[in-house]
Backbone as CSV, one residue per row, in Angstrom:
resi,resn,N_x,N_y,N_z,CA_x,CA_y,CA_z,C_x,C_y,C_z
1,UNK,152.729,182.237,107.385,153.083,181.419,106.228,151.825,180.940,105.496
2,UNK,150.764,180.606,106.243,149.558,180.104,105.582,148.996,181.136,104.605
3,UNK,148.955,182.400,105.003,148.393,183.438,104.125,149.217,183.595,102.852
4,UNK,150.544,183.500,102.980,151.428,183.583,101.810,151.122,182.416,100.859
5,UNK,151.004,181.218,101.438,150.709,180.038,100.624,149.346,180.153,99.933
6,UNK,148.356,180.680,100.647,147.025,180.841,100.035,147.115,181.794,98.853
7,UNK,147.813,182.896,99.044,147.965,183.905,97.976,148.672,183.299,96.749
8,UNK,149.790,182.611,96.995,150.559,182.002,95.898,149.756,180.900,95.200
9,UNK,149.154,180.019,95.982,148.373,178.910,95.413,147.193,179.444,94.613
10,UNK,146.554,180.487,95.104,145.411,181.093,94.422,145.812,181.586,93.039
11,UNK,146.947,182.249,92.943,147.417,182.751,91.639,147.682,181.601,90.670
12,UNK,148.307,180.538,91.180,148.606,179.370,90.338,147.299,178.735,89.839
13,UNK,146.321,178.575,90.735,145.038,177.967,90.361,144.311,178.820,89.325
14,UNK,144.322,180.131,89.501,143.647,181.036,88.560,144.268,180.970,87.171
15,UNK,145.558,180.642,87.119,146.261,180.552,85.830,146.225,179.142,85.236
16,UNK,145.427,178.257,85.834,145.303,176.900,85.298,146.411,175.967,85.736
17,UNK,147.109,176.316,86.817,148.205,175.488,87.298,147.774,174.459,88.317
18,UNK,148.764,173.692,88.786,148.535,172.622,89.751,149.279,172.930,91.047
19,UNK,148.723,172.437,92.148,149.355,172.643,93.457,149.466,171.323,94.207
20,UNK,150.424,171.281,95.111,150.585,170.174,96.057,150.274,170.786,97.415
21,UNK,149.266,170.250,98.114,148.784,170.937,99.311,148.237,169.984,100.365
22,UNK,148.263,170.435,101.646,147.711,169.618,102.720,146.190,169.768,102.755
23,UNK,145.504,168.701,103.116,144.044,168.744,103.213,143.644,168.270,104.613
24,UNK,142.360,168.079,104.815,141.881,167.535,106.088,142.146,166.031,106.184
25,UNK,142.670,165.451,105.127,143.072,164.036,105.156,144.562,163.997,104.779
26,UNK,144.885,163.469,103.621,146.275,163.348,103.192,146.650,164.504,102.254
27,UNK,147.944,164.616,101.956,148.398,165.639,101.002,147.797,165.332,99.629
28,UNK,147.429,166.384,98.928,146.779,166.208,97.641,147.417,167.012,96.525
29,UNK,147.139,166.578,95.318,147.468,167.341,94.115,146.152,167.980,93.699
30,UNK,146.177,169.270,93.417,144.927,169.947,93.103,145.045,170.951,91.981
31,UNK,143.858,171.383,91.545,143.734,172.416,90.528,142.299,172.923,90.572
32,UNK,142.002,173.918,89.778,140.641,174.430,89.630,139.813,173.296,89.007
33,UNK,138.807,172.842,89.717,137.999,171.701,89.259,137.089,172.041,88.087
34,UNK,137.059,173.307,87.675,136.240,173.688,86.523,137.092,173.875,85.265
35,UNK,138.403,173.714,85.387,139.332,173.948,84.282,139.803,172.612,83.698
36,UNK,139.300,172.284,82.506,139.581,170.989,81.886,141.077,170.770,81.633
37,UNK,141.793,171.801,81.189,143.235,171.663,80.916,144.009,171.427,82.210
38,UNK,143.615,172.113,83.280,144.280,171.927,84.571,144.046,170.507,85.092
39,UNK,142.823,170.013,84.940,142.502,168.646,85.379,143.340,167.643,84.583
40,UNK,143.519,167.913,83.298,144.337,167.043,82.442,145.779,166.979,82.973
41,UNK,146.299,168.107,83.451,147.654,168.151,84.016,147.749,167.257,85.260
42,UNK,146.712,167.272,86.093,146.723,166.448,87.306,146.760,164.963,86.927
43,UNK,145.951,164.567,85.937,145.989,163.166,85.475,147.394,162.803,84.995
44,UNK,148.030,163.725,84.292,149.369,163.490,83.763,150.382,163.323,84.900
45,UNK,150.327,164.186,85.906,151.247,164.094,87.048,151.079,162.753,87.756
46,UNK,149.841,162.313,87.934,149.569,161.048,88.626,149.796,159.825,87.740
47,UNK,149.993,160.065,86.436,150.118,158.976,85.455,148.900,158.067,85.567
48,UNK,147.750,158.713,85.551,146.477,158.018,85.774,145.580,158.173,84.556
49,UNK,144.845,157.113,84.255,143.887,157.174,83.155,142.787,158.161,83.502
50,UNK,142.352,158.941,82.527,141.311,159.922,82.832,139.918,159.309,82.885
51,UNK,139.835,157.985,82.752,138.531,157.340,82.923,138.223,157.181,84.424
52,UNK,139.259,157.316,85.249,139.065,157.275,86.703,138.862,158.709,87.172
53,UNK,137.697,158.997,87.716,137.418,160.373,88.127,138.178,160.714,89.409
54,UNK,138.238,162.006,89.704,138.881,162.477,90.925,137.836,163.171,91.777
55,UNK,138.147,163.364,93.051,137.177,164.055,93.894,137.480,165.547,93.950
56,UNK,136.492,166.304,94.362,136.666,167.736,94.517,136.358,168.133,95.958
57,UNK,136.989,169.217,96.379,136.735,169.779,97.693,135.896,171.035,97.554
58,UNK,134.927,171.187,98.437,134.137,172.405,98.546,134.383,172.985,99.923
59,UNK,134.233,174.311,100.036,134.465,174.980,101.304,133.275,174.936,102.247
60,UNK,132.084,174.685,101.706,130.887,174.567,102.547,129.808,173.819,101.780
61,UNK,128.821,173.283,102.518,127.755,172.544,101.833,126.826,173.477,101.054
62,UNK,126.929,174.788,101.278,126.148,175.749,100.487,126.536,175.723,99.008
63,UNK,127.744,175.241,98.715,128.231,175.182,97.330,127.677,173.968,96.570
64,UNK,127.190,172.956,97.290,126.751,171.707,96.653,125.762,171.896,95.496
65,UNK,124.690,172.679,95.668,123.713,172.808,94.580,124.288,173.388,93.278
66,UNK,125.424,174.060,93.362,126.064,174.599,92.151,126.745,173.508,91.330
67,UNK,127.035,172.359,91.956,127.799,171.316,91.265,127.101,169.963,91.192
68,UNK,125.905,169.866,91.806,125.117,168.634,91.802,123.688,168.994,91.410
69,UNK,123.091,168.220,90.472,121.712,168.491,90.045,120.736,168.504,91.212
70,UNK,120.830,167.472,92.053,119.900,167.344,93.170,120.643,166.739,94.350
71,UNK,120.677,167.460,95.461,121.383,166.965,96.642,120.382,166.186,97.498
72,UNK,120.565,164.861,97.621,119.653,164.074,98.445,119.709,164.528,99.909
73,UNK,118.566,164.569,100.571,118.509,164.989,101.978,119.451,164.166,102.850
74,UNK,119.569,162.886,102.530,120.405,162.004,103.340,121.870,162.469,103.324
75,UNK,122.274,163.185,102.289,123.658,163.676,102.213,123.957,164.609,103.383
76,UNK,123.025,165.509,103.680,123.235,166.450,104.785,123.301,165.712,106.125
77,UNK,122.452,164.678,106.262,122.479,163.876,107.486,123.814,163.155,107.644
78,UNK,124.320,162.599,106.543,125.601,161.899,106.574,126.736,162.854,106.944
79,UNK,126.733,164.040,106.343,127.779,165.022,106.639,127.711,165.484,108.089
80,UNK,126.497,165.681,108.594,126.324,166.151,109.970,126.761,165.122,111.005
81,UNK,126.626,163.840,110.687,126.949,162.799,111.663,128.344,162.204,111.485
82,UNK,129.012,162.524,110.385,130.348,161.964,110.137,131.349,162.501,111.154
83,UNK,132.107,161.616,111.729,133.136,162.004,112.690,134.445,162.293,111.949
84,UNK,134.767,161.444,110.996,135.979,161.608,110.193,135.616,162.203,108.838
85,UNK,136.622,162.720,108.102,136.347,163.267,106.773,135.610,162.257,105.890
86,UNK,134.585,162.752,105.193,133.718,161.900,104.389,133.582,162.456,102.973
87,UNK,133.879,161.625,102.004,133.655,161.963,100.598,132.369,161.266,100.180
88,UNK,131.483,162.029,99.562,130.230,161.459,99.072,130.232,161.543,97.547
89,UNK,129.921,160.415,96.913,129.813,160.384,95.455,128.349,160.641,95.101
90,UNK,128.126,161.710,94.357,126.777,162.127,93.976,126.520,161.890,92.500
91,UNK,125.277,161.540,92.137,124.909,161.503,90.721,124.622,162.934,90.249
92,UNK,124.641,163.144,88.952,124.219,164.428,88.399,125.199,165.567,88.590
93,UNK,126.483,165.305,88.380,127.492,166.363,88.494,127.289,167.401,87.394
94,UNK,127.556,168.666,87.716,127.429,169.746,86.731,128.419,170.864,87.056
95,UNK,128.671,171.701,86.080,129.521,172.890,86.221,130.954,172.587,86.649
96,UNK,131.423,171.393,86.327,132.797,170.996,86.601,133.453,170.605,85.280
97,UNK,134.778,170.559,85.252,135.478,170.097,84.052,134.966,168.699,83.704
98,UNK,134.689,168.457,82.430,134.147,167.154,82.012,135.055,165.996,82.409
99,UNK,136.375,166.210,82.360,137.300,165.123,82.680,137.474,164.921,84.190
100,UNK,136.812,165.730,85.004,136.809,165.508,86.454,135.636,164.619,86.861
101,UNK,134.629,164.551,85.996,133.399,163.809,86.271,133.533,162.375,85.758
102,UNK,133.083,161.410,86.543,133.106,160.006,86.111,132.200,159.839,84.899
103,UNK,132.491,158.862,84.071,131.698,158.651,82.846,130.223,158.376,83.127
104,UNK,129.885,157.945,84.352,128.466,157.715,84.679,127.781,158.991,85.212
105,UNK,128.504,160.120,85.164,127.923,161.396,85.581,128.037,161.694,87.065
106,UNK,128.777,160.855,87.795,128.931,161.071,89.231,130.202,161.858,89.533
107,UNK,130.237,162.446,90.736,131.438,163.135,91.212,131.545,162.944,92.722
108,UNK,132.756,162.693,93.187,133.021,162.592,94.618,133.312,163.981,95.168
109,UNK,132.605,164.351,96.219,132.778,165.674,96.828,132.976,165.533,98.331
110,UNK,133.956,166.269,98.846,134.151,166.335,100.293,134.080,167.799,100.702
111,UNK,133.310,168.069,101.733,133.259,169.407,102.317,134.429,169.455,103.297
112,UNK,135.424,170.245,102.987,136.631,170.264,103.808,136.446,171.129,105.057
113,UNK,137.108,170.721,106.118,137.113,171.513,107.342,138.504,172.088,107.592
114,UNK,139.434,171.777,106.725,140.800,172.274,106.856,140.825,173.772,106.574
115,UNK,141.426,174.554,107.476,141.369,176.011,107.322,142.114,176.505,106.095
116,UNK,143.202,175.850,105.718,143.915,176.249,104.502,143.023,176.028,103.278
117,UNK,142.484,174.814,103.156,141.639,174.475,101.999,140.388,175.347,101.938
118,UNK,139.743,175.529,103.075,138.519,176.338,103.116,138.799,177.765,102.654
119,UNK,139.876,178.355,103.152,140.234,179.723,102.754,140.554,179.797,101.266
120,UNK,141.294,178.820,100.767,141.671,178.807,99.354,140.438,178.696,98.456
121,UNK,139.528,177.795,98.798,138.306,177.605,98.011,137.425,178.850,98.060
122,UNK,137.311,179.445,99.225,136.500,180.664,99.348,137.063,181.784,98.484
123,UNK,138.381,181.910,98.447,139.002,182.976,97.654,138.933,182.676,96.157
124,UNK,139.053,181.406,95.789,138.962,181.011,94.378,137.512,181.079,93.891
125,UNK,136.586,180.817,94.816,135.148,180.764,94.530,134.785,179.630,93.573
126,UNK,135.582,178.582,93.638,135.358,177.384,92.826,135.876,176.188,93.616
127,UNK,135.387,174.996,93.284,135.930,173.797,93.942,137.331,173.503,93.425
128,UNK,138.088,172.758,94.225,139.409,172.330,93.764,139.480,170.811,93.750
129,UNK,140.223,170.316,92.780,140.488,168.875,92.689,141.338,168.489,93.893
130,UNK,141.065,167.318,94.430,141.886,166.781,95.504,142.081,165.294,95.237
131,UNK,143.274,164.961,94.811,143.614,163.565,94.584,144.925,163.297,95.301
132,UNK,145.090,162.110,95.836,146.272,161.809,96.639,147.565,162.122,95.879
133,UNK,148.549,162.618,96.622,149.819,163.061,96.048,150.761,161.879,95.833
134,UNK,150.386,161.023,94.905,151.198,159.861,94.565,150.974,159.489,93.108
135,UNK,151.911,158.725,92.570,151.739,158.176,91.227,150.680,157.089,91.342
136,UNK,149.775,157.027,90.379,148.696,156.054,90.395,149.259,154.641,90.578
137,UNK,148.647,153.900,91.510,149.085,152.526,91.760,150.055,152.396,92.924
138,UNK,150.588,153.521,93.415,151.469,153.472,94.589,150.677,153.932,95.809
139,UNK,151.222,153.702,96.996,150.515,154.059,98.232,150.423,155.576,98.404
140,UNK,149.269,156.058,98.886,149.153,157.494,99.141,150.061,157.904,100.308
141,UNK,150.590,159.117,100.292,151.490,159.562,101.367,150.733,159.808,102.665
142,UNK,151.333,159.407,103.772,150.713,159.654,105.080,151.074,161.041,105.603
143,UNK,152.171,161.615,105.080,152.549,162.997,105.401,153.462,163.515,104.292
144,UNK,153.891,164.763,104.400,154.672,165.381,103.322,155.954,164.616,103.024
145,UNK,156.600,164.096,104.073,157.850,163.338,103.927,157.720,162.155,102.970
146,UNK,156.518,161.583,102.886,156.293,160.381,102.070,156.066,160.677,100.583
147,UNK,155.957,161.939,100.220,155.654,162.289,98.819,156.888,162.096,97.952
148,UNK,156.710,161.392,96.838,157.812,161.134,95.922,158.309,162.451,95.317
149,UNK,159.629,162.635,95.219,160.191,163.877,94.678,159.652,164.253,93.287
150,UNK,159.328,163.264,92.469,158.818,163.561,91.119,157.518,164.374,91.188
151,UNK,156.714,164.127,92.210,155.456,164.876,92.366,155.760,166.350,92.627
152,UNK,156.685,166.619,93.551,157.003,168.015,93.876,157.619,168.737,92.677
153,UNK,158.302,167.999,91.814,158.909,168.604,90.622,157.857,168.920,89.552
154,UNK,156.802,168.109,89.472,155.833,168.253,88.380,154.717,169.265,88.646
155,UNK,154.388,169.522,89.917,153.332,170.505,90.197,153.895,171.914,90.029
156,UNK,152.987,172.882,89.867,153.414,174.266,89.670,153.709,174.996,90.974
157,UNK,153.109,174.533,92.072,153.364,175.181,93.362,153.244,174.161,94.482
158,UNK,154.217,174.178,95.407,154.204,173.305,96.577,153.948,174.174,97.812
159,UNK,152.853,173.904,98.483,152.490,174.652,99.686,153.465,174.293,100.817
160,UNK,153.948,175.307,101.514,154.864,175.079,102.636,154.109,174.766,103.921
161,UNK,152.892,175.311,104.047,152.078,175.141,105.249,151.943,173.656,105.601
162,UNK,152.268,173.299,106.812,152.126,171.960,107.388,153.073,170.905,106.811
163,UNK,154.118,171.312,106.103,155.077,170.315,105.628,155.767,169.594,106.780
164,UNK,155.907,170.283,107.918,156.594,169.693,109.063,155.680,168.848,109.960
165,UNK,154.406,168.738,109.595,153.459,167.912,110.354,153.705,166.446,109.985
166,UNK,154.246,165.693,110.914,154.603,164.300,110.631,153.568,163.292,111.126
167,UNK,152.403,163.793,111.562,151.361,162.853,111.980,150.908,162.034,110.765
168,UNK,150.467,160.834,111.029,150.071,159.909,109.960,148.618,160.162,109.564
169,UNK,148.419,160.637,108.353,147.066,160.923,107.862,146.555,159.742,107.061
170,UNK,145.229,159.672,106.904,144.646,158.616,106.083,143.564,159.221,105.193
171,UNK,143.282,158.551,104.071,142.239,159.041,103.161,140.860,159.061,103.822
172,UNK,139.951,159.796,103.217,138.583,159.884,103.753,137.801,158.598,103.508
173,UNK,136.710,158.471,104.242,135.740,157.417,103.939,135.008,157.862,102.678
174,UNK,134.491,156.900,101.915,133.755,157.230,100.691,132.424,156.495,100.691
175,UNK,131.358,157.257,100.464,130.006,156.700,100.353,129.418,157.164,99.035
176,UNK,128.753,156.258,98.337,128.096,156.608,97.076,126.591,156.660,97.300
177,UNK,125.979,157.758,96.858,124.532,157.925,96.992,123.855,157.769,95.644
178,UNK,122.698,157.096,95.655,121.886,156.976,94.449,120.762,157.994,94.483
179,UNK,120.126,158.215,93.353,119.036,159.191,93.276,117.869,158.827,94.178
180,UNK,117.679,157.529,94.411,116.580,157.091,95.262,116.963,156.991,96.728
181,UNK,118.122,157.563,97.093,118.559,157.527,98.485,119.368,156.285,98.830
182,UNK,119.711,155.463,97.819,120.522,154.269,98.079,121.906,154.710,98.574
183,UNK,122.447,153.934,99.502,123.767,154.234,100.062,124.663,153.024,99.864
184,UNK,125.848,153.262,99.279,126.819,152.203,99.097,128.136,152.662,99.718
185,UNK,128.702,151.860,100.622,129.970,152.208,101.242,131.082,151.728,100.316
186,UNK,131.902,152.680,99.857,133.006,152.368,98.941,134.298,152.122,99.732
187,UNK,134.581,153.006,100.699,135.788,152.858,101.522,135.465,153.343,102.932
188,UNK,135.769,152.503,103.920,135.537,152.871,105.334,136.690,153.666,105.875
């Protein structure tokens, strides 16, 4: 089933569509992070202002230099020592849809370890948007069962893989890095 979902989701992403999919944290709404129109659709589904940026998933840290001007050394140390999924907000975002990047030029990036996400990103050869599968202002879903029906109706493709996983997931930790190596903890 996972391979079928990867194939279907890949086609939707290539055509500028949106997907509802499991990640290494909670279920997410995603799209090609380099496609401005697709990113606009995700904001619309979430009923979220586009002044609030979204995070992107990469399949490996080798992809970082393609989307960040300068990767601080401390970022690799943080990723290597993180026990739980970690999103790092970097300055100097590039090669992403403008509406995915925060107005201050930063972007939140998580290197995913989830085999579905990693395979999908590798096949797409681009990062994907990953934002919690909920309407802005409501609680993020802990598993597929918690996702509001309106979300499943509005996305272009709903991944079947892991829908029956009822374990309680939680969002990633978030750390913001400054150009001078400053570290700010946003969410533990």
